[in-house]
FITI-697750 format. One record per residue: x, y, z of N, C-alpha, C in turn; residue in one letter. Coordinates in steps of 0.2 Angstrom, whole numbers, plus 5000, padded with zeros to 4 digits. Layout:
% residues N
+------+------+------+-------+-------+-------+------+------+------+------+
| n_c1 | n_c2 | n_c3 | ca_c1 | ca_c2 | ca_c3 | c_c1 | c_c2 | c_c3 | rest |
+------+------+------+-------+-------+-------+------+------+------+------+
|    X |    Y |    Z |     X |     Y |     Z |    X |    Y |    Z |    A |
...
+------+------+------+-------+-------+-------+------+------+------+------+
END
This chain:
% residues 146
+------+------+------+-------+-------+-------+------+------+------+------+
| n_c1 | n_c2 | n_c3 | ca_c1 | ca_c2 | ca_c3 | c_c1 | c_c2 | c_c3 | rest |
+------+------+------+-------+-------+-------+------+------+------+------+
| 5521 | 5457 | 5732 |  5516 |  5456 |  5728 | 5511 | 5461 | 5730 |    M |
| 5508 | 5464 | 5724 |  5503 |  5470 |  5725 | 5496 | 5467 | 5726 |    K |
| 5493 | 5470 | 5731 |  5486 |  5468 |  5733 | 5481 | 5472 | 5728 |    Q |
| 5476 | 5468 | 5726 |  5471 |  5471 |  5722 | 5467 | 5475 | 5727 |    K |
| 5464 | 5481 | 5724 |  5459 |  5485 |  5728 | 5453 | 5481 | 5729 |    P |
| 5450 | 5482 | 5735 |  5444 |  5478 |  5737 | 5438 | 5482 | 5734 |    R |
| 5434 | 5477 | 5731 |  5428 |  5480 |  5728 | 5423 | 5481 | 5733 |    L |
| 5419 | 5486 | 5732 |  5413 |  5487 |  5737 | 5411 | 5494 | 5737 |    G |
| 5406 | 5496 | 5741 |  5403 |  5503 |  5741 | 5404 | 5506 | 5748 |    V |
| 5406 | 5512 | 5748 |  5407 |  5516 |  5754 | 5402 | 5521 | 5754 |    I |
| 5398 | 5521 | 5759 |  5393 |  5526 |  5760 | 5395 | 5531 | 5765 |    L |
| 5397 | 5537 | 5763 |  5400 |  5542 |  5767 | 5394 | 5547 | 5769 |    K |
| 5392 | 5547 | 5775 |  5387 |  5552 |  5777 | 5390 | 5558 | 5780 |    L |
| 5387 | 5564 | 5778 |  5389 |  5570 |  5781 | 5388 | 5570 | 5789 |    P |
| 5392 | 5574 | 5792 |  5391 |  5574 |  5800 | 5384 | 5576 | 5802 |    S |
| 5381 | 5580 | 5798 |  5374 |  5582 |  5800 | 5369 | 5579 | 5796 |    R |
| 5369 | 5573 | 5794 |  5364 |  5569 |  5790 | 5358 | 5569 | 5794 |    C |
| 5358 | 5567 | 5801 |  5352 |  5567 |  5805 | 5353 | 5573 | 5810 |    F |
| 5348 | 5577 | 5810 |  5348 |  5582 |  5816 | 5345 | 5579 | 5822 |    S |
| 5347 | 5581 | 5827 |  5345 |  5578 |  5834 | 5337 | 5580 | 5835 |    T |
| 5335 | 5585 | 5831 |  5328 |  5587 |  5832 | 5324 | 5584 | 5826 |    E |
| 5320 | 5579 | 5828 |  5315 |  5576 |  5824 | 5318 | 5572 | 5818 |    K |
| 5325 | 5570 | 5818 |  5328 |  5566 |  5813 | 5327 | 5568 | 5806 |    F |
| 5328 | 5574 | 5804 |  5327 |  5576 |  5797 | 5333 | 5575 | 5793 |    K |
| 5333 | 5574 | 5787 |  5338 |  5573 |  5783 | 5341 | 5580 | 5781 |    L |
| 5348 | 5581 | 5782 |  5351 |  5587 |  5781 | 5351 | 5589 | 5774 |    A |
| 5352 | 5596 | 5772 |  5352 |  5598 |  5766 | 5357 | 5595 | 5761 |    E |
| 5363 | 5594 | 5763 |  5368 |  5591 |  5759 | 5367 | 5584 | 5758 |    E |
| 5367 | 5581 | 5752 |  5366 |  5574 |  5751 | 5372 | 5570 | 5753 |    P |
| 5371 | 5564 | 5755 |  5377 |  5559 |  5757 | 5381 | 5558 | 5750 |    P |
| 5387 | 5557 | 5751 |  5392 |  5555 |  5746 | 5392 | 5548 | 5745 |    L |
| 5391 | 5545 | 5739 |  5392 |  5538 |  5738 | 5398 | 5537 | 5734 |    L |
| 5403 | 5533 | 5736 |  5409 |  5532 |  5732 | 5410 | 5525 | 5730 |    I |
| 5410 | 5524 | 5724 |  5410 |  5517 |  5721 | 5417 | 5515 | 5720 |    L |
| 5419 | 5509 | 5722 |  5426 |  5507 |  5721 | 5425 | 5500 | 5717 |    Q |
| 5427 | 5501 | 5711 |  5426 |  5495 |  5706 | 5419 | 5495 | 5703 |    G |
| 5418 | 5490 | 5699 |  5412 |  5490 |  5695 | 5408 | 5484 | 5697 |    R |
| 5410 | 5479 | 5700 |  5407 |  5473 |  5702 | 5403 | 5474 | 5708 |    M |
| 5396 | 5475 | 5707 |  5392 |  5476 |  5713 | 5387 | 5470 | 5714 |    L |
| 5386 | 5468 | 5720 |  5381 |  5462 |  5720 | 5374 | 5464 | 5722 |    M |
| 5373 | 5471 | 5723 |  5366 |  5473 |  5725 | 5362 | 5475 | 5718 |    Y |
| 5357 | 5472 | 5717 |  5353 |  5473 |  5711 | 5346 | 5475 | 5713 |    K |
| 5344 | 5473 | 5719 |  5337 |  5475 |  5721 | 5337 | 5476 | 5729 |    H |
| 5335 | 5482 | 5731 |  5335 |  5483 |  5738 | 5328 | 5484 | 5741 |    I |
| 5327 | 5480 | 5746 |  5320 |  5480 |  5749 | 5321 | 5484 | 5756 |    L |
| 5316 | 5489 | 5757 |  5317 |  5493 |  5763 | 5310 | 5493 | 5766 |    F |
| 5309 | 5492 | 5773 |  5303 |  5493 |  5776 | 5302 | 5500 | 5778 |    P |
| 5296 | 5502 | 5778 |  5295 |  5509 |  5780 | 5289 | 5509 | 5785 |    T |
| 5289 | 5514 | 5789 |  5283 |  5515 |  5794 | 5280 | 5522 | 5794 |    D |
| 5283 | 5527 | 5789 |  5281 |  5533 |  5789 | 5284 | 5538 | 5794 |    G |
| 5288 | 5536 | 5798 |  5292 |  5540 |  5803 | 5297 | 5544 | 5800 |    S |
| 5299 | 5549 | 5803 |  5305 |  5554 |  5800 | 5311 | 5550 | 5799 |    A |
| 5313 | 5545 | 5804 |  5319 |  5541 |  5803 | 5318 | 5536 | 5797 |    I |
| 5312 | 5533 | 5797 |  5311 |  5528 |  5792 | 5311 | 5532 | 5785 |    S |
| 5309 | 5538 | 5784 |  5309 |  5541 |  5778 | 5316 | 5543 | 5776 |    T |
| 5320 | 5545 | 5781 |  5327 |  5547 |  5779 | 5331 | 5540 | 5777 |    C |
| 5329 | 5535 | 5780 |  5333 |  5529 |  5778 | 5330 | 5527 | 5771 |    A |
| 5324 | 5528 | 5770 |  5322 |  5526 |  5763 | 5325 | 5530 | 5758 |    A |
| 5326 | 5537 | 5759 |  5329 |  5541 |  5755 | 5336 | 5539 | 5753 |    K |
| 5340 | 5537 | 5759 |  5347 |  5535 |  5758 | 5347 | 5528 | 5754 |    L |
| 5342 | 5524 | 5755 |  5342 |  5518 |  5751 | 5341 | 5519 | 5744 |    A |
| 5337 | 5524 | 5742 |  5335 |  5526 |  5735 | 5341 | 5529 | 5732 |    M |
| 5345 | 5533 | 5735 |  5351 |  5536 |  5733 | 5356 | 5531 | 5731 |    I |
| 5357 | 5527 | 5736 |  5361 |  5521 |  5735 | 5360 | 5517 | 5729 |    F |
| 5353 | 5515 | 5729 |  5351 |  5511 |  5723 | 5352 | 5514 | 5716 |    A |
| 5351 | 5521 | 5716 |  5352 |  5525 |  5710 | 5359 | 5524 | 5708 |    R |
| 5363 | 5525 | 5713 |  5371 |  5525 |  5711 | 5373 | 5519 | 5709 |    E |
| 5371 | 5513 | 5711 |  5373 |  5507 |  5709 | 5369 | 5503 | 5704 |    I |
| 5364 | 5507 | 5702 |  5359 |  5504 |  5696 | 5354 | 5499 | 5699 |    G |
| 5352 | 5499 | 5705 |  5348 |  5494 |  5708 | 5341 | 5497 | 5708 |    A |
| 5336 | 5492 | 5708 |  5329 |  5494 |  5709 | 5327 | 5494 | 5717 |    I |
| 5322 | 5497 | 5719 |  5320 |  5497 |  5726 | 5313 | 5494 | 5727 |    V |
| 5311 | 5491 | 5732 |  5305 |  5490 |  5734 | 5304 | 5492 | 5741 |    T |
| 5298 | 5496 | 5742 |  5297 |  5498 |  5749 | 5291 | 5494 | 5752 |    G |
| 5291 | 5492 | 5758 |  5286 |  5488 |  5761 | 5283 | 5491 | 5767 |    I |
| 5277 | 5491 | 5768 |  5274 |  5494 |  5774 | 5269 | 5488 | 5777 |    Y |
| 5270 | 5486 | 5783 |  5266 |  5481 |  5786 | 5262 | 5484 | 5791 |    V |
| 5255 | 5484 | 5790 |  5250 |  5487 |  5795 | 5248 | 5482 | 5800 |    C |
| 5248 | 5484 | 5806 |  5246 |  5479 |  5811 | 5239 | 5477 | 5811 |    P |
| 5237 | 5470 | 5813 |  5231 |  5468 |  5812 | 5226 | 5471 | 5817 |    E |
| 5220 | 5471 | 5816 |  5215 |  5474 |  5821 | 5214 | 5469 | 5827 |    Y |
| 5214 | 5472 | 5833 |  5212 |  5468 |  5838 | 5206 | 5472 | 5842 |    H |
| 5201 | 5469 | 5843 |  5195 |  5472 |  5846 | 5195 | 5471 | 5854 |    L |
| 5195 | 5476 | 5857 |  5194 |  5476 |  5865 | 5187 | 5478 | 5866 |    F |
| 5183 | 5473 | 5868 |  5176 |  5475 |  5869 | 5175 | 5477 | 5877 |    D |
| 5174 | 5483 | 5878 |  5172 |  5485 |  5885 | 5165 | 5487 | 5885 |    Y |
| 5162 | 5485 | 5891 |  5155 |  5487 |  5892 | 5153 | 5494 | 5890 |    P |
| 5148 | 5495 | 5886 |  5145 |  5502 |  5885 | 5149 | 5505 | 5879 |    G |
| 5154 | 5501 | 5876 |  5157 |  5504 |  5870 | 5154 | 5501 | 5864 |    Q |
| 5153 | 5506 | 5859 |  5150 |  5504 |  5853 | 5156 | 5501 | 5848 |    N |
| 5156 | 5495 | 5847 |  5161 |  5491 |  5843 | 5158 | 5489 | 5836 |    T |
| 5152 | 5490 | 5835 |  5149 |  5488 |  5829 | 5153 | 5489 | 5822 |    E |
| 5155 | 5495 | 5822 |  5158 |  5497 |  5815 | 5166 | 5498 | 5816 |    H |
| 5168 | 5496 | 5822 |  5175 |  5497 |  5823 | 5180 | 5494 | 5818 |    A |
| 5179 | 5487 | 5816 |  5183 |  5484 |  5812 | 5183 | 5487 | 5805 |    L |
| 5177 | 5489 | 5802 |  5176 |  5492 |  5796 | 5180 | 5499 | 5796 |    E |
| 5179 | 5502 | 5801 |  5182 |  5509 |  5801 | 5190 | 5508 | 5801 |    R |
| 5192 | 5503 | 5805 |  5199 |  5502 |  5806 | 5202 | 5500 | 5799 |    Y |
| 5199 | 5496 | 5796 |  5201 |  5493 |  5789 | 5201 | 5499 | 5784 |    S |
| 5196 | 5503 | 5784 |  5196 |  5509 |  5779 | 5201 | 5514 | 5781 |    H |
| 5202 | 5515 | 5787 |  5208 |  5520 |  5789 | 5215 | 5517 | 5788 |    E |
| 5216 | 5511 | 5789 |  5222 |  5508 |  5788 | 5224 | 5508 | 5781 |    S |
| 5219 | 5506 | 5777 |  5220 |  5506 |  5770 | 5222 | 5513 | 5767 |    S |
| 5218 | 5518 | 5769 |  5220 |  5524 |  5767 | 5227 | 5527 | 5769 |    A |
| 5229 | 5525 | 5775 |  5235 |  5527 |  5777 | 5241 | 5523 | 5773 |    H |
| 5240 | 5517 | 5772 |  5244 |  5513 |  5768 | 5245 | 5515 | 5761 |    T |
| 5240 | 5517 | 5758 |  5240 |  5520 |  5751 | 5244 | 5527 | 5751 |    I |
| 5242 | 5531 | 5756 |  5246 |  5537 |  5757 | 5253 | 5537 | 5758 |    K |
| 5255 | 5532 | 5762 |  5262 |  5531 |  5764 | 5266 | 5528 | 5758 |    L |
| 5263 | 5523 | 5754 |  5267 |  5520 |  5749 | 5267 | 5525 | 5743 |    L |
| 5262 | 5529 | 5742 |  5262 |  5534 |  5737 | 5268 | 5539 | 5738 |    A |
| 5269 | 5541 | 5744 |  5275 |  5545 |  5746 | 5281 | 5542 | 5744 |    Q |
| 5282 | 5536 | 5745 |  5288 |  5532 |  5744 | 5289 | 5532 | 5736 |    V |
| 5284 | 5531 | 5732 |  5284 |  5531 |  5725 | 5286 | 5538 | 5722 |    E |
| 5283 | 5543 | 5725 |  5285 |  5550 |  5723 | 5292 | 5551 | 5725 |    L |
| 5294 | 5549 | 5731 |  5301 |  5550 |  5732 | 5306 | 5547 | 5727 |    M |
| 5304 | 5541 | 5726 |  5308 |  5537 |  5721 | 5308 | 5540 | 5714 |    A |
| 5303 | 5543 | 5712 |  5303 |  5546 |  5705 | 5307 | 5553 | 5705 |    S |
| 5307 | 5556 | 5711 |  5311 |  5562 |  5712 | 5318 | 5561 | 5712 |    E |
| 5320 | 5555 | 5715 |  5327 |  5553 |  5715 | 5329 | 5550 | 5709 |    I |
| 5325 | 5547 | 5705 |  5326 |  5544 |  5699 | 5328 | 5537 | 5699 |    G |
| 5324 | 5533 | 5703 |  5326 |  5526 |  5704 | 5319 | 5522 | 5703 |    V |
| 5319 | 5516 | 5700 |  5313 |  5512 |  5699 | 5311 | 5509 | 5705 |    K |
| 5305 | 5510 | 5707 |  5302 |  5508 |  5713 | 5296 | 5504 | 5713 |    C |
| 5295 | 5499 | 5717 |  5289 |  5495 |  5718 | 5287 | 5495 | 5725 |    D |
| 5281 | 5494 | 5727 |  5279 |  5495 |  5734 | 5275 | 5489 | 5735 |    T |
| 5275 | 5487 | 5741 |  5271 |  5481 |  5744 | 5268 | 5482 | 5751 |    V |
| 5262 | 5480 | 5752 |  5259 |  5481 |  5759 | 5257 | 5474 | 5761 |    S |
| 5256 | 5474 | 5768 |  5254 |  5467 |  5771 | 5251 | 5469 | 5777 |    A |
| 5247 | 5465 | 5780 |  5244 |  5466 |  5787 | 5246 | 5460 | 5791 |    V |
| 5249 | 5462 | 5796 |  5252 |  5457 |  5801 | 5254 | 5460 | 5807 |    S |
| 5254 | 5456 | 5813 |  5257 |  5458 |  5819 | 5264 | 5457 | 5820 |    D |
| 5267 | 5453 | 5815 |  5274 |  5451 |  5814 | 5277 | 5454 | 5808 |    Y |
| 5279 | 5460 | 5808 |  5282 |  5463 |  5802 | 5288 | 5460 | 5799 |    P |
| 5292 | 5457 | 5804 |  5298 |  5454 |  5801 | 5296 | 5448 | 5797 |    Y |
| 5291 | 5444 | 5798 |  5289 |  5439 |  5794 | 5287 | 5441 | 5787 |    L |
| 5283 | 5446 | 5787 |  5281 |  5449 |  5781 | 5287 | 5452 | 5776 |    E |
| 5292 | 5455 | 5780 |  5298 |  5457 |  5776 | 5302 | 5452 | 5773 |    I |
| 5302 | 5446 | 5777 |  5306 |  5441 |  5775 | 5302 | 5437 | 5769 |    I |
| 5296 | 5437 | 5769 |  5292 |  5434 |  5764 | 5292 | 5438 | 5758 |    K |
| 5292 | 5445 | 5758 |  5293 |  5449 |  5753 | 5299 | 5449 | 5749 |    A |
| 5305 | 5448 | 5754 |  5311 |  5447 |  5751 | 5312 | 5441 | 5747 |    A |
| 5309 | 5435 | 5749 |  5309 |  5429 |  5746 | 5305 | 5429 | 5739 |    E |
| 5300 | 5433 | 5739 |  5296 |  5434 |  5733 | 5299 | 5438 | 5728 |    E |
| 5303 | 5443 | 5730 |  5306 |  5448 |  5725 | 5313 | 5446 | 5723 |    K |
| 5315 | 5440 | 5725 |  5322 |  5437 |  5722 | 5322 | 5437 | 5715 |    K |
+------+------+------+-------+-------+-------+------+------+------+------+
END
């Protein structure tokens, strides 16, 4: 009896996808080989923190999504502000400053994700949250985006 070919996606990365220095994506793109047409992934959620390795993973997720016709959602979870009040320290405007700087950082980071998605040619949505427990916010976003 002849076996049916297995359906699925094989992600084949070049040997130099990640350089050992600063985790930069190599010049040659990864190859995506699709086997069959039935794919279960329609929406890919990926967390990002702006690091080089996270950016590389986001790029691979977007390339994968483009190849299978899925959309992507990038999520950034900013840590909550915790005030440590030391004698002689001016903490009057610390929360306001932290809020302003973290909002600016979040906007900048998610704008880079959206720019990367438009360059790759995949539909992208972005989500941000504030929490000391990023995994809970990622799960919550996944449930909301179903």
